[in-house]
Steps between C-alpha positions, in 0.01 A plus 500: 500500500694839452476793725283798418700803376434836653412809306856643551659185352268501202598865421876442549486198267301699245759792485810281533408227256269715278771581250572876547671560832606851390137612548459438876631623836438325836493712811610325822479613855827547697610678812768767504589674820181374663283639222313281252553591133420362157795386296435474118654190337468477118388153398783477248742484798332203663680170446225260615174466695432170682391356835369825635805713421629744228868454427701808404870416490580354839199658668184304580183713542189322639174550316337659804731800460354582163269810535427589136559394136488781254563529120767749384238764457409491868172320462441276809430145402505346845491667835503311828187569696 
């Protein structure tokens, strides 16, 4: 029996494997100088998504850091509650 996928994983798979990565931007939470900010990462720069992580070059970003997924026009497709 497989594990149940969470909503964030479903959305990440949809935009990553959906065919047109140029259309989407993922916003991840990160801290800079003690302040939390959102860092935009175009999906076209992502190398892989698997086992709870987004791989961008040598960087591994855990799914729980994803705050939003937007299309290139700014429409929010997913926002973490």
